[in-house]
BADO-148299 format. One record per residue: x, z, y of N, C-alpha, C in turn; residue in one letter. Coordinates in steps of 0.05 Angstrom, whole numbers, plus 5000, padded with zeros to 4 digits. Atoms other than C-alpha are relative to their C-alpha. Example, Ala and Ser with C-alpha at 12.3 -4.5 7.8 and 13.67 -1.06 7.14 Angstrom:
% BADO-148299
(rec (5018 5000 4976) (5246 5156 4910) (5018 5000 5024) 'a') (rec (4984 4999 4976) (5273 5143 4979) (4985 5014 5022) 's') 
//
This chain:
% BADO-148299
(rec (5014 4975 4993) (4741 3638 6917) (5020 5018 5015) 'm') (rec (4983 4982 4984) (4770 3685 6970) (4986 5026 5004) 'f') (rec (5011 4973 4997) (4759 3760 6972) (5012 5013 5024) 'l') (rec (4990 4984 4977) (4765 3806 7032) (4999 5029 4992) 'v') (rec (4998 4971 5006) (4788 3878 7020) (5007 5015 5025) 'y') (rec (4991 4982 4979) (4794 3936 7068) (5015 5022 4987) 'q') (rec (4983 4978 5008) (4851 3984 7056) (5001 5020 5023) 'f') (rec (4998 4980 4980) (4851 4050 7093) (5008 5026 4987) 's') (rec (4994 4973 5009) (4873 4122 7088) (4978 5018 5007) 'l') (rec (5021 4980 4995) (4821 4177 7082) (5010 5027 4993) 'v') (rec (4992 4972 5005) (4830 4252 7086) (4983 5010 4977) 'a') (rec (5014 4988 5023) (4812 4284 7019) (5001 5030 5001) 't') (rec (4997 4971 4996) (4835 4354 7037) (5018 5004 5024) 'a') (rec (4983 4996 4977) (4870 4386 7095) (5030 4992 4995) 'p') (rec (4973 5009 5003) (4937 4351 7103) (5005 4980 4978) 'g') (rec (4997 5018 5023) (4924 4304 7045) (4985 4974 5005) 'r') (rec (5012 5026 4996) (4910 4229 7051) (5001 4984 4974) 'l') (rec (5001 5017 5024) (4889 4180 6997) (4992 4972 5009) 'e') (rec (5007 5028 4993) (4885 4104 6999) (4972 4994 4989) 'q') (rec (5026 5009 5008) (4815 4076 6996) (4999 4969 5003) 'k') (rec (5002 5029 5000) (4802 4003 6978) (4971 4992 4996) 'v') (rec (5027 5009 5002) (4735 3969 6989) (4999 4970 5002) 'v') (rec (5005 5029 4998) (4716 3897 6974) (4977 4996 5019) 'k') (rec (5020 5003 4979) (4678 3874 7035) (4987 4972 4999) 'v') (rec (5013 5026 5001) (4662 3802 7017) (5014 4980 4982) 'g') (rec (4990 5022 5016) (4671 3739 6975) (4992 4974 5015) 'e') (rec (5005 5024 4984) (4677 3670 7008) (5011 4976 4985) 'f') (rec (4991 5024 5014) (4685 3599 6985) (5024 4987 5014) 's') (rec (4977 5012 4986) (4737 3581 7039) (5018 5023 5012) 't') (rec (4981 4981 4987) (4799 3616 7066) (4992 5005 5029) 'a') (rec (5007 4998 4971) (4775 3603 7137) (4977 5020 5003) 'e') (rec (5023 4981 4998) (4709 3640 7125) (5009 5029 4994) 'd') (rec (4990 4974 5007) (4746 3698 7092) (5016 5012 5023) 'a') (rec (4984 4991 4977) (4796 3703 7150) (4983 5007 5024) 'l') (rec (5019 4994 4978) (4739 3700 7201) (4987 5027 4995) 'd') (rec (5012 4974 5007) (4705 3758 7165) (5020 5023 5005) 'c') (rec (4979 4979 4996) (4770 3798 7163) (5005 5006 5029) 'a') (rec (4995 4997 4971) (4781 3786 7237) (4977 5015 5013) 'r') (rec (5023 4987 4988) (4710 3806 7256) (4999 5030 4993) 'e') (rec (5000 4972 5009) (4714 3870 7215) (5022 5016 5013) 'l') (rec (4978 4987 4987) (4782 3887 7244) (4994 5005 5030) 'a') (rec (5008 4997 4972) (4757 3875 7315) (4979 5023 5004) 'l') (rec (5021 4979 4999) (4696 3920 7302) (5012 5027 4996) 'a') (rec (4987 4974 5005) (4739 3976 7274) (5018 5007 5024) 'l') (rec (4983 4994 4977) (4788 3970 7332) (4983 5009 5024) 'a') (rec (5018 4992 4978) (4730 3975 7381) (4991 5029 4997) 'a') (rec (5008 4972 5005) (4706 4039 7348) (5022 5019 5006) 'v') (rec (4977 4982 4995) (4775 4070 7351) (5007 5000 5030) 'h') (rec (4994 5000 4972) (4785 4047 7423) (4980 5017 5015) 'a') (rec (5020 4983 4987) (4720 4081 7443) (5006 5029 4995) 'd') (rec (4993 4972 5006) (4743 4145 7408) (5024 5009 5017) 'a') (rec (4977 4993 4983) (4809 4143 7446) (4991 5006 5029) 'v') (rec (5010 4997 4972) (4773 4134 7513) (4984 5026 5002) 'v') (rec (5017 4977 4998) (4722 4188 7499) (5015 5027 4996) 's') (rec (4985 4976 5004) (4775 4238 7477) (5018 5007 5024) 's') (rec (4984 4995 4977) (4810 4232 7544) (5029 4993 4996) 'g') (rec (4972 5007 5005) (4874 4204 7515) (5010 4981 5022) 't') (rec (4988 5016 4979) (4921 4173 7566) (5003 4971 4990) 'd') (rec (4999 5028 5008) (4912 4097 7561) (5019 4985 5019) 't') (rec (4982 5013 4981) (4964 4082 7615) (5028 4996 4989) 'e') (rec (4974 5003 5013) (5021 4072 7565) (5007 4970 4998) 't') (rec (4992 5028 5002) (5061 4008 7555) (4987 4987 4976) 'e') (rec (5012 5011 5024) (5033 3999 7485) (4971 5009 4999) 't') (rec (5028 4992 5003) (4957 3997 7476) (4997 5020 4978) 'p') (rec (5004 4979 5020) (4932 4057 7437) (4989 4987 4974) 'a') (rec (5012 5015 5023) (4892 4009 7391) (5009 4971 5002) 'i') (rec (4992 5028 4999) (4919 3941 7372) (4992 4987 4974) 's') (rec (5006 5017 5023) (4903 3885 7324) (5024 4982 4995) 'l') (rec (4976 5016 5006) (4961 3852 7288) (4992 4980 4977) 'r') (rec (5006 5020 5021) (4948 3786 7251) (5023 4998 4980) 'p') (rec (4979 5005 5020) (4986 3773 7187) (4993 4973 4986) 's') (rec (5005 5026 5013) (4990 3712 7141) (4973 5000 4986) 'e') (rec (5024 4999 5016) (4931 3736 7099) (4981 5023 5009) 'w') (rec (5019 4979 4991) (4891 3784 7143) (5007 5011 5027) 'g') (rec (4996 4987 4974) (4892 3833 7200) (5005 5030 4995) 'y') (rec (4995 4971 5001) (4919 3903 7211) (4989 5012 5026) 'd') (rec (5009 4985 4977) (4887 3953 7258) (5019 5024 5003) 'v') (rec (4980 4979 4995) (4938 4000 7289) (4991 5018 5023) 'l') (rec (5005 4981 4978) (4931 4063 7331) (5027 5012 5006) 'r') (rec (4974 4991 4991) (4994 4079 7370) (5021 4992 4979) 'e') (rec (4981 5012 5019) (5033 4034 7321) (4998 5011 4972) 'q') (rec (5004 4990 5027) (5007 4072 7260) (4976 4985 4988) 'q') (rec (5021 5016 5013) (4966 4032 7210) (4975 5017 4994) 'l') (rec (5026 4987 5004) (4893 4052 7210) (4986 4987 4976) 'v') (rec (5013 5015 5022) (4866 3997 7164) (5012 4973 4999) 'a') (rec (4991 5028 5004) (4884 3930 7135) (4977 4985 4987) 'r') (rec (5020 5017 5011) (4835 3875 7122) (5015 4976 4988) 'f') (rec (4983 5019 5014) (4867 3830 7070) (4984 4980 4984) 'w') (rec (5014 5022 5015) (4845 3763 7041) (5017 4993 4976) 'v') (rec (4987 5006 5025) (4862 3748 6969) (4986 4977 4987) 'r') (rec (5013 5022 5014) (4850 3684 6931) (4996 5008 4971) 's') (rec (5006 4995 5028) (4819 3686 6862) (4990 4974 4988) 'r') (rec (5009 5025 5012) (4811 3628 6814) (4970 5001 4994) 'p') (rec (5029 5002 5006) (4740 3604 6805) (4995 4995 4971) 'v') 
//
């Protein structure tokens, strides 16, 4: 059994961030779990990319404003090299 979790920071008060963890799925294979994590990371990256474009942010920099970084067990979504969210796959004994 493989579980997919989304880790992100959410604003709870002005200037205060808190980690939020959400289980987004359970899968019988690691491949299915990693596919899910990748699709969710791509979807979130697309939402953030649209927000950057609509806000008029300069996108002509060397580093893309929004990027997706694969890891051994999931994917990180970064905005200007700052972590926005992590989609992490964890194995659990059946």
